[in-house]
Backbone as a chain_set.jsonl record, in Angstrom:
{"seq": "MKERSTATAALVALCVAACGSEGQATVNGSVSGTSLDPQSAVFTHELGPNSLYLYIANHSSLCAVVQQTNAEKANTTQLLLVLVDNTGSMLTTTTYAVPQSGSTLAYGRYETTNAMCNNTLPSNGYATAGTVTLNEISDGSISGTFSLSFGGGSLEGTFGAAACDVANSVDAATPGATCVQ", "coords": {"N": [[117.883, 117.724, 132.07], [115.796, 117.994, 130.263], [116.983, 119.53, 128.249], [118.804, 117.708, 127.168], [117.081, 115.773, 126.157], [115.777, 117.283, 124.199], [117.967, 117.875, 122.533], [118.625, 115.259, 121.727], [116.306, 114.572, 120.319], [116.515, 116.405, 118.237], [118.867, 115.506, 117.006], [118.023, 112.961, 116.112], [116.004, 113.74, 114.313], [117.614, 115.145, 112.455], [119.25, 113.062, 111.504], [117.339, 111.421, 110.289], [116.56, 113.103, 108.249], [118.992, 113.496, 106.86], [120.15, 110.933, 106.604], [118.16, 109.587, 105.414], [114.956, 108.18, 105.2], [112.647, 105.507, 104.82], [109.465, 105.018, 103.53], [106.273, 103.398, 104.145], [104.1, 100.783, 102.968], [101.075, 99.059, 101.997], [100.118, 96.159, 100.247], [97.772, 94.406, 98.511], [96.731, 91.452, 96.842], [97.655, 89.823, 93.695], [99.867, 89.303, 90.901], [100.144, 87.41, 88.068], [100.517, 85.208, 89.777], [102.365, 86.099, 91.665], [103.046, 87.932, 94.636], [103.405, 91.008, 96.497], [105.303, 91.827, 99.231], [105.626, 94.515, 100.847], [108.557, 96.27, 101.895], [109.547, 98.776, 101.832], [108.916, 102.145, 100.74], [109.379, 104.698, 98.479], [109.564, 107.998, 96.972], [110.237, 110.011, 94.06], [111.075, 113.041, 92.292], [111.762, 112.836, 89.504], [111.63, 114.003, 86.965], [111.21, 116.624, 87.578], [109.297, 119.036, 89.529], [106.732, 118.587, 88.592], [106.371, 115.911, 88.321], [106.036, 112.532, 89.534], [107.468, 109.741, 90.789], [106.749, 106.797, 92.195], [108.025, 104.289, 94.163], [107.566, 101.001, 95.305], [108.742, 98.387, 97.137], [110.012, 95.036, 97.853], [112.209, 95.049, 99.493], [114.578, 96.581, 101.777], [116.462, 99.654, 101.877], [115.77, 100.869, 99.536], [115.833, 103.489, 98.474], [118.583, 103.91, 98.086], [119.084, 102.213, 95.934], [117.407, 103.339, 93.941], [118.659, 105.785, 93.639], [120.857, 105.189, 92.114], [121.948, 105.587, 88.897], [120.176, 104.159, 86.256], [119.787, 101.504, 87.426], [118.987, 98.214, 88.589], [117.514, 96.11, 90.964], [118.441, 92.912, 92.051], [116.521, 89.855, 92.43], [113.966, 90.9, 93.236], [110.704, 92.171, 94.001], [108.631, 94.575, 92.724], [106.636, 97.568, 92.619], [105.991, 100.183, 90.5], [104.723, 103.381, 90.317], [103.808, 105.998, 88.235], [103.314, 109.394, 87.773], [102.823, 112.204, 85.767], [102.543, 115.566, 85.039], [102.064, 116.893, 82.038], [101.746, 119.536, 81.262], [103.336, 121.006, 82.833], [102.424, 121.852, 85.237], [102.063, 121.627, 88.849], [101.587, 118.493, 90.501], [98.513, 117.463, 92.045], [96.451, 116.782, 94.97], [94.425, 114.326, 94.223], [92.456, 111.942, 92.331], [93.89, 109.851, 89.962], [93.472, 108.427, 86.816], [94.489, 105.245, 85.527], [95.666, 103.357, 82.785], [96.815, 106.539, 81.599], [97.071, 109.176, 79.27], [98.202, 112.135, 77.565], [97.5, 115.359, 78.748], [98.094, 114.684, 81.365], [100.177, 112.138, 82.379], [99.879, 108.841, 83.477], [100.835, 105.839, 84.852], [101.236, 102.365, 85.813], [103.623, 99.91, 86.811], [104.522, 96.643, 87.305], [106.877, 94.362, 88.539], [108.956, 91.482, 88.794], [112.155, 90.367, 89.621], [114.922, 88.201, 88.797], [118.029, 86.591, 89.848], [119.701, 87.624, 87.938], [118.632, 90.003, 87.355], [116.631, 89.977, 85.457], [113.318, 90.459, 84.308], [110.789, 88.401, 85.527], [108.109, 88.025, 85.105], [105.356, 86.656, 83.278], [103.779, 88.328, 81.779], [103.73, 91.739, 80.457], [103.724, 93.469, 82.585], [102.564, 95.996, 82.849], [100.023, 98.114, 84.129], [96.638, 97.719, 83.199], [94.285, 99.015, 83.779], [92.839, 101.182, 86.26], [93.278, 103.098, 89.297], [95.136, 105.788, 90.929], [95.345, 107.449, 93.889], [96.195, 110.462, 95.296], [96.539, 111.534, 98.472], [97.975, 113.222, 100.178], [100.537, 115.558, 99.63], [103.789, 116.531, 100.096], [106.995, 118.163, 100.59], [108.599, 116.267, 101.764], [107.171, 113.866, 101.963], [104.589, 111.65, 100.758], [101.202, 110.461, 100.517], [98.702, 107.971, 99.959], [96.409, 105.991, 97.948], [95.999, 103.018, 95.876], [94.614, 101.181, 93.16], [94.857, 98.693, 90.962], [94.612, 97.007, 87.831], [96.018, 94.233, 86.121], [97.322, 92.291, 83.361], [97.569, 89.725, 84.407], [96.298, 89.729, 86.9], [95.498, 91.616, 89.916], [96.242, 94.497, 91.951], [95.986, 96.215, 95.036], [96.187, 98.882, 97.407], [97.799, 100.855, 99.993], [99.886, 103.733, 100.556], [102.576, 105.441, 102.175], [104.918, 107.303, 101.496], [108.365, 108.133, 101.563], [110.457, 110.903, 100.636], [112.992, 110.616, 98.137], [115.969, 111.714, 97.164], [117.125, 112.364, 93.964], [119.507, 112.8, 91.356], [119.185, 112.562, 88.644], [117.289, 111.005, 85.963], [116.382, 107.639, 86.599], [115.321, 105.367, 85.434], [114.861, 102.037, 85.482], [113.999, 100.447, 83.473], [115.335, 100.723, 81.181], [117.235, 99.163, 78.645], [120.189, 97.341, 79.448], [120.572, 97.961, 82.091], [122.215, 98.304, 85.231], [122.825, 95.569, 87.293], [122.056, 95.224, 90.573], [123.148, 93.54, 93.395]], "CA": [[117.429, 116.539, 131.364], [114.966, 118.443, 129.151], [117.91, 119.959, 127.174], [119.366, 116.522, 126.545], [115.991, 115.178, 125.411], [115.606, 118.099, 123.02], [119.133, 117.643, 121.674], [118.525, 113.902, 121.163], [115.25, 114.628, 119.329], [117.052, 117.144, 117.105], [119.814, 114.631, 116.302], [117.258, 111.944, 115.403], [115.398, 114.401, 113.145], [118.664, 115.438, 111.504], [119.691, 111.818, 110.858], [116.238, 110.981, 109.369], [116.597, 113.968, 107.045], [120.247, 113.288, 106.115], [120.392, 109.517, 106.324], [117.051, 109.098, 104.583], [114.06, 107.166, 105.76], [111.83, 104.952, 103.749], [108.083, 104.95, 103.949], [105.635, 102.093, 104.234], [102.983, 100.534, 102.052], [100.414, 97.787, 102.063], [99.75, 95.727, 98.926], [96.959, 93.186, 98.495], [96.504, 90.895, 95.507], [98.808, 89.192, 93.05], [99.948, 89.374, 89.451], [100.765, 86.174, 87.548], [100.846, 84.33, 90.884], [103.337, 86.7, 92.567], [102.551, 88.996, 95.464], [104.423, 91.937, 96.948], [105.333, 92.087, 100.643], [106.464, 95.737, 100.819], [109.467, 96.608, 102.999], [109.898, 100.197, 101.74], [108.223, 102.957, 99.703], [109.99, 106.054, 98.322], [109.187, 108.67, 95.744], [111.183, 110.987, 93.53], [110.584, 113.982, 91.272], [112.839, 112.634, 88.571], [111.527, 114.917, 85.832], [110.897, 117.937, 88.073], [108.192, 119.051, 90.483], [105.467, 118.175, 87.976], [106.392, 114.464, 88.16], [106.131, 111.741, 90.758], [107.768, 108.296, 90.605], [106.599, 106.122, 93.499], [108.578, 102.95, 94.151], [107.229, 100.173, 96.427], [109.544, 97.159, 96.878], [110.08, 94.015, 98.917], [113.517, 95.136, 100.184], [114.901, 97.911, 102.353], [117.504, 100.382, 101.109], [115.198, 101.157, 98.198], [116.328, 104.795, 98.037], [119.941, 103.742, 97.597], [119.001, 101.614, 94.581], [116.793, 104.329, 93.085], [119.615, 106.852, 93.4], [121.834, 104.772, 91.149], [121.469, 105.774, 87.495], [119.914, 102.961, 85.447], [120.101, 100.322, 88.216], [117.892, 97.318, 88.876], [117.849, 95.235, 92.109], [118.224, 91.459, 91.843], [115.587, 89.123, 93.309], [113.083, 91.905, 93.817], [109.367, 92.415, 93.491], [108.473, 96.02, 92.856], [105.582, 98.295, 91.927], [106.317, 101.564, 90.175], [103.624, 104.227, 89.899], [104.338, 107.204, 87.659], [102.387, 110.48, 87.435], [103.514, 113.359, 85.206], [101.695, 116.586, 84.429], [102.812, 117.352, 80.854], [101.632, 120.954, 81.091], [104.298, 121.62, 83.725], [101.805, 122.176, 86.519], [102.354, 120.706, 89.964], [100.574, 117.451, 90.75], [97.63, 117.827, 93.143], [95.767, 115.695, 95.662], [93.209, 113.948, 93.46], [92.521, 110.604, 91.816], [94.4, 109.77, 88.595], [93.129, 107.164, 86.105], [95.641, 104.524, 84.982], [96.701, 104.26, 82.191], [96.321, 107.829, 81.123], [98.07, 109.939, 78.527], [97.702, 113.469, 77.26], [98.057, 116.389, 79.624], [98.652, 113.972, 82.518], [100.608, 110.758, 82.159], [99.805, 108.009, 84.637], [100.889, 104.4, 84.603], [101.767, 101.476, 86.854], [104.396, 98.813, 86.299], [104.837, 95.641, 88.339], [107.899, 93.451, 88.03], [109.764, 90.634, 89.663], [113.457, 90.1, 88.972], [115.681, 87.056, 89.265], [119.412, 86.948, 90.253], [120.361, 88.351, 86.845], [117.804, 91.209, 87.187], [115.656, 89.85, 84.354], [111.914, 90.417, 84.759], [110.318, 87.031, 85.425], [106.681, 87.965, 84.884], [105.012, 86.21, 81.913], [103.138, 89.466, 81.083], [104.633, 92.882, 80.386], [103.734, 94.096, 83.891], [101.947, 97.311, 82.888], [98.605, 98.123, 84.508], [95.701, 97.94, 82.086], [93.215, 99.87, 84.279], [92.876, 101.41, 87.689], [93.433, 104.479, 89.83], [96.062, 106.169, 91.95], [94.821, 108.653, 94.589], [97.133, 111.171, 96.155], [95.818, 112.193, 99.581], [98.828, 114.224, 100.695], [101.797, 115.793, 98.954], [104.66, 117.549, 100.736], [108.367, 118.0, 100.094], [109.265, 115.05, 102.325], [106.377, 112.652, 101.979], [103.333, 111.61, 100.043], [100.387, 109.342, 100.937], [97.539, 107.76, 99.093], [95.965, 104.636, 97.692], [95.982, 102.606, 94.48], [93.859, 99.98, 92.796], [95.303, 98.506, 89.593], [94.42, 95.694, 87.152], [97.088, 93.808, 85.225], [96.967, 91.132, 82.516], [97.545, 88.469, 85.188], [95.751, 89.89, 88.26], [95.254, 92.962, 90.377], [96.87, 94.918, 93.212], [95.444, 97.442, 95.618], [96.858, 99.139, 98.674], [98.029, 102.202, 100.479], [101.311, 104.09, 100.672], [103.055, 106.624, 102.88], [106.275, 107.187, 100.985], [109.355, 109.194, 101.879], [111.174, 111.47, 99.469], [114.305, 110.101, 97.841], [116.568, 112.718, 96.303], [117.881, 111.814, 92.83], [120.089, 113.846, 90.516], [118.753, 112.416, 87.255], [116.367, 109.896, 85.712], [116.989, 106.354, 86.89], [114.351, 104.357, 85.049], [115.592, 100.762, 85.295], [113.47, 99.684, 82.308], [116.252, 100.909, 80.075], [118.107, 97.989, 78.449], [121.546, 97.479, 79.897], [120.565, 98.426, 83.481], [123.187, 97.679, 86.136], [122.174, 94.645, 88.221], [122.549, 95.379, 91.971], [122.864, 92.319, 94.163]], "C": [[116.605, 116.918, 130.115], [115.848, 118.87, 127.988], [118.485, 118.784, 126.433], [118.319, 115.827, 125.664], [115.778, 115.956, 124.112], [116.736, 117.939, 122.046], [119.083, 116.284, 121.019], [117.443, 113.922, 120.075], [115.747, 115.364, 118.071], [118.028, 116.275, 116.297], [119.05, 113.532, 115.514], [116.606, 112.55, 114.192], [116.416, 114.698, 112.091], [119.128, 114.18, 110.789], [118.596, 111.332, 109.918], [116.301, 111.786, 108.111], [117.835, 113.68, 106.228], [120.444, 111.839, 105.698], [119.339, 108.939, 105.426], [116.233, 108.078, 105.337], [113.192, 106.678, 104.598], [110.447, 104.729, 104.302], [107.57, 103.488, 103.981], [104.507, 101.992, 103.218], [102.315, 99.22, 102.392], [100.036, 97.443, 100.609], [98.979, 94.433, 99.068], [96.746, 92.763, 97.053], [97.762, 90.247, 94.941], [98.713, 89.417, 91.527], [100.733, 88.16, 88.972], [101.27, 85.282, 88.689], [101.898, 84.869, 91.83], [102.686, 87.815, 93.367], [103.714, 89.848, 95.939], [104.252, 92.142, 98.455], [106.224, 93.332, 100.834], [107.285, 95.935, 102.089], [109.807, 98.097, 102.987], [109.072, 100.847, 100.616], [108.879, 104.309, 99.638], [109.455, 106.664, 97.025], [110.25, 109.685, 95.362], [110.421, 111.927, 92.605], [111.597, 113.987, 90.153], [112.823, 113.591, 87.379], [111.209, 116.354, 86.275], [109.703, 117.876, 88.985], [106.811, 118.663, 89.901], [105.392, 116.665, 87.775], [106.518, 113.774, 89.516], [106.378, 110.275, 90.318], [107.722, 107.69, 91.984], [107.052, 104.671, 93.325], [108.129, 102.203, 95.422], [107.933, 98.821, 96.187], [109.595, 96.268, 98.101], [111.464, 93.967, 99.595], [113.711, 96.537, 100.78], [116.021, 98.5, 101.508], [117.031, 100.698, 99.675], [115.723, 102.485, 97.654], [117.716, 104.688, 97.448], [119.989, 103.153, 96.198], [118.439, 102.619, 93.566], [117.762, 105.425, 92.734], [120.704, 106.479, 92.402], [121.251, 104.888, 89.75], [121.373, 104.424, 86.818], [120.299, 101.675, 86.171], [118.821, 99.54, 88.463], [118.388, 96.41, 89.992], [117.502, 93.797, 91.798], [117.229, 90.923, 92.843], [114.615, 90.057, 94.03], [111.685, 91.81, 93.191], [109.094, 93.856, 93.762], [107.262, 96.527, 92.057], [106.043, 99.725, 91.735], [105.053, 102.273, 89.691], [104.179, 105.554, 89.425], [103.189, 108.18, 87.298], [103.193, 111.657, 86.954], [102.498, 114.295, 84.595], [102.458, 117.201, 83.275], [102.671, 118.826, 80.566], [102.617, 121.718, 81.94], [103.711, 122.038, 85.036], [102.169, 121.168, 87.596], [101.23, 119.671, 90.1], [99.767, 117.846, 91.981], [97.05, 116.593, 93.782], [94.465, 115.428, 94.934], [93.407, 112.489, 93.077], [92.873, 110.623, 90.347], [93.989, 108.416, 88.025], [94.423, 106.577, 85.512], [95.091, 103.498, 83.966], [96.045, 105.52, 81.695], [97.447, 108.51, 80.383], [97.435, 111.267, 78.15], [98.354, 114.474, 78.179], [98.629, 115.828, 80.912], [98.923, 112.549, 82.11], [100.486, 110.002, 83.46], [99.893, 106.554, 84.224], [101.463, 103.658, 85.817], [102.508, 100.345, 86.205], [104.792, 97.901, 87.445], [105.856, 94.671, 87.749], [108.507, 92.646, 89.158], [111.043, 90.313, 88.914], [114.125, 88.856, 89.595], [117.1, 87.547, 89.62], [120.15, 87.719, 89.191], [119.603, 89.649, 86.497], [116.87, 91.16, 85.966], [114.243, 89.792, 84.959], [111.414, 89.013, 84.521], [108.815, 86.911, 85.238], [106.377, 87.488, 83.447], [104.349, 87.339, 81.116], [104.107, 90.654, 81.122], [104.649, 93.681, 81.687], [103.107, 95.495, 83.978], [100.483, 97.217, 83.26], [97.724, 98.442, 83.311], [94.535, 98.848, 82.465], [93.43, 100.104, 85.742], [92.984, 102.871, 88.036], [94.573, 104.582, 90.814], [95.541, 107.455, 92.576], [95.913, 109.196, 95.483], [96.35, 111.904, 97.204], [96.63, 113.323, 100.173], [100.1, 114.337, 99.885], [102.531, 116.842, 99.72], [106.057, 117.309, 100.184], [108.977, 116.707, 100.57], [108.476, 113.778, 102.28], [105.106, 112.801, 101.104], [102.509, 110.417, 100.649], [99.205, 109.193, 100.007], [97.201, 106.287, 98.985], [96.07, 104.294, 96.223], [95.162, 101.346, 94.343], [94.102, 99.778, 91.296], [94.995, 97.095, 89.097], [95.573, 95.468, 86.178], [96.59, 92.645, 84.406], [96.823, 89.847, 83.331], [97.066, 88.666, 86.603], [95.523, 91.321, 88.613], [95.965, 93.223, 91.683], [96.128, 96.153, 93.703], [96.137, 97.625, 96.979], [96.958, 100.582, 99.024], [99.545, 102.481, 100.522], [101.474, 105.361, 101.468], [104.541, 106.642, 102.585], [107.099, 108.403, 101.372], [110.066, 109.67, 100.603], [112.555, 110.838, 99.371], [114.929, 111.038, 96.809], [117.41, 112.05, 95.199], [118.333, 112.982, 91.96], [119.536, 113.766, 89.083], [117.853, 111.216, 87.134], [117.074, 108.576, 85.936], [116.088, 105.211, 86.466], [115.088, 103.064, 84.666], [115.046, 99.96, 84.131], [114.391, 99.833, 81.102], [117.12, 99.68, 79.878], [119.541, 98.307, 78.883], [121.663, 98.014, 81.304], [121.594, 97.648, 84.296], [122.398, 96.817, 87.123], [122.828, 94.748, 89.583], [122.157, 94.194, 92.787], [122.467, 92.654, 95.605]], "O": [[116.695, 116.273, 129.07], [115.503, 118.602, 126.837], [118.645, 118.832, 125.213], [118.629, 115.356, 124.57], [115.616, 115.359, 123.048], [116.501, 117.872, 120.84], [119.463, 116.156, 119.855], [117.645, 113.341, 119.009], [115.416, 114.962, 116.956], [118.02, 116.301, 115.066], [119.41, 113.224, 114.378], [116.639, 111.944, 113.121], [116.125, 114.521, 110.908], [119.378, 114.218, 109.584], [118.912, 110.864, 108.824], [116.122, 111.251, 107.017], [117.749, 113.623, 105.002], [120.855, 111.557, 104.572], [119.563, 107.933, 104.752], [116.774, 107.215, 106.029], [113.038, 107.336, 103.569], [110.293, 104.29, 105.442], [108.325, 102.524, 103.861], [104.031, 102.995, 102.687], [102.93, 98.354, 103.013], [99.676, 98.33, 99.834], [99.463, 93.474, 99.669], [96.6, 93.596, 96.158], [98.787, 90.14, 95.613], [97.647, 89.678, 90.97], [101.852, 87.916, 89.421], [102.333, 84.671, 88.574], [102.302, 84.147, 92.742], [101.865, 88.564, 92.836], [104.873, 89.459, 95.8], [103.194, 92.576, 98.91], [107.441, 93.205, 100.966], [106.783, 95.789, 103.203], [110.291, 98.636, 103.982], [108.606, 100.185, 99.688], [108.934, 105.013, 100.646], [108.974, 105.971, 96.128], [111.037, 110.15, 96.186], [109.293, 111.655, 92.195], [112.222, 115.01, 89.875], [113.875, 113.947, 86.848], [110.964, 117.214, 85.428], [109.142, 116.803, 89.206], [105.855, 118.443, 90.644], [104.463, 116.175, 87.134], [107.022, 114.335, 90.489], [105.59, 109.684, 89.579], [108.541, 108.012, 92.844], [106.548, 103.934, 92.477], [108.299, 102.731, 96.52], [107.734, 98.194, 95.147], [109.273, 96.677, 99.217], [111.831, 92.957, 100.195], [113.102, 97.517, 100.351], [116.462, 97.892, 100.533], [117.832, 100.777, 98.744], [116.028, 102.577, 96.465], [118.005, 105.304, 96.422], [120.823, 103.537, 95.378], [118.953, 102.726, 92.453], [117.701, 105.958, 91.626], [121.403, 107.356, 91.895], [120.184, 104.346, 89.464], [122.326, 103.646, 86.796], [121.036, 100.849, 85.631], [117.729, 100.102, 88.537], [119.542, 95.984, 89.981], [116.4, 93.498, 91.337], [117.093, 91.442, 93.951], [114.464, 90.012, 95.251], [111.517, 91.428, 92.033], [109.289, 94.335, 94.879], [106.919, 96.006, 90.996], [106.436, 100.396, 92.689], [104.394, 101.811, 88.759], [104.952, 106.184, 90.147], [102.235, 107.815, 86.611], [104.135, 112.084, 87.621], [101.695, 113.9, 83.75], [103.404, 117.956, 83.497], [103.39, 119.35, 79.715], [102.74, 122.936, 81.805], [104.438, 122.544, 85.892], [102.531, 120.026, 87.313], [100.064, 119.967, 89.837], [100.298, 118.505, 92.875], [97.132, 115.495, 93.232], [93.519, 116.212, 95.018], [94.403, 111.871, 93.453], [92.237, 111.327, 89.563], [94.143, 107.385, 88.68], [95.313, 107.302, 85.066], [94.112, 102.823, 84.282], [94.848, 105.545, 81.408], [98.609, 108.449, 80.784], [96.25, 111.486, 78.399], [99.568, 114.469, 78.38], [99.541, 116.414, 81.495], [98.061, 111.846, 81.582], [100.961, 110.493, 84.484], [99.14, 106.086, 83.37], [102.08, 104.247, 86.706], [102.089, 99.852, 85.157], [105.342, 98.359, 88.447], [105.718, 94.218, 86.612], [108.56, 93.077, 90.31], [111.018, 90.021, 87.718], [113.905, 88.527, 90.76], [117.349, 88.751, 89.687], [121.128, 88.403, 89.492], [119.887, 90.3, 85.491], [116.384, 92.194, 85.508], [114.019, 89.154, 85.988], [111.59, 88.474, 83.428], [108.291, 85.797, 85.215], [107.072, 87.879, 82.51], [104.361, 87.302, 79.885], [105.167, 90.582, 81.743], [105.538, 94.514, 81.864], [103.113, 96.112, 85.043], [99.77, 96.342, 82.768], [98.033, 99.327, 82.514], [93.866, 99.395, 81.588], [94.119, 99.331, 86.408], [92.809, 103.754, 87.196], [94.942, 103.601, 91.459], [95.318, 108.442, 91.875], [96.479, 108.485, 96.313], [95.573, 112.804, 96.883], [96.051, 114.306, 100.636], [100.682, 113.325, 99.494], [101.998, 117.92, 99.982], [106.281, 116.377, 99.411], [109.786, 116.105, 99.865], [109.023, 112.704, 102.528], [104.65, 113.898, 100.783], [103.087, 109.491, 101.22], [98.766, 110.144, 99.36], [97.627, 105.459, 99.79], [96.216, 105.193, 95.394], [95.033, 100.554, 95.277], [93.635, 100.559, 90.467], [95.102, 96.121, 89.842], [96.034, 96.391, 85.507], [95.547, 92.068, 84.715], [96.033, 88.974, 82.973], [97.388, 87.845, 87.462], [95.368, 92.166, 87.732], [96.261, 92.296, 92.437], [95.705, 97.007, 92.924], [96.6, 96.669, 97.602], [96.293, 101.434, 98.435], [100.36, 101.558, 100.523], [100.619, 106.246, 101.439], [105.336, 106.068, 103.329], [106.602, 109.524, 101.487], [110.238, 108.92, 99.642], [113.201, 110.56, 100.381], [114.439, 111.127, 95.683], [118.306, 111.26, 95.494], [117.651, 114.0, 91.841], [119.433, 114.783, 88.396], [117.668, 110.479, 88.103], [118.22, 108.397, 85.523], [116.104, 104.161, 87.109], [115.822, 103.007, 83.679], [115.574, 98.891, 83.823], [114.227, 99.128, 80.106], [117.698, 99.186, 80.846], [120.025, 99.423, 78.694], [122.734, 98.479, 81.696], [121.807, 96.458, 84.061], [121.422, 97.277, 87.717], [124.0, 94.409, 89.747], [120.976, 93.857, 92.879], [122.192, 91.751, 96.396]]}, "num_chains": 1, "name": "protein.A"}
């Protein structure tokens, strides 16, 4: 019986690694009257190991959407946190100020989309002030907290995000993004 239990645990671990799992997050607050009830949280290293793109969204299968080049999900509320060390150094567990430019780029973007994938926020959705704290960084997961102010409100919360493997940059802010239903 012990061998079967060990084999089952190995299969579950293999499926989680191969099939992909999505992390969790908590988000408190609202922006322009909209709030985010997170169903998944994933991160990528789209620009290499010196970058981190953290996606928190109100739908599952977030990694599948992120993996599509230049794709946007319809009827979604999403928070994107971006940290990039422009010197090429690895990101570390510390607190990053938002917005920040120079040797380290840090920003947050909040958006809600309609059925045509158009952003429905009355403001531009970029954080005007705040922090992102990375408490843990590993190949397969990250964890931390955030506290951000926007033109129309504020958001704060926690994340424990799973890695999402991407082949290339998939920033959906690019005009002409594919709308995924």
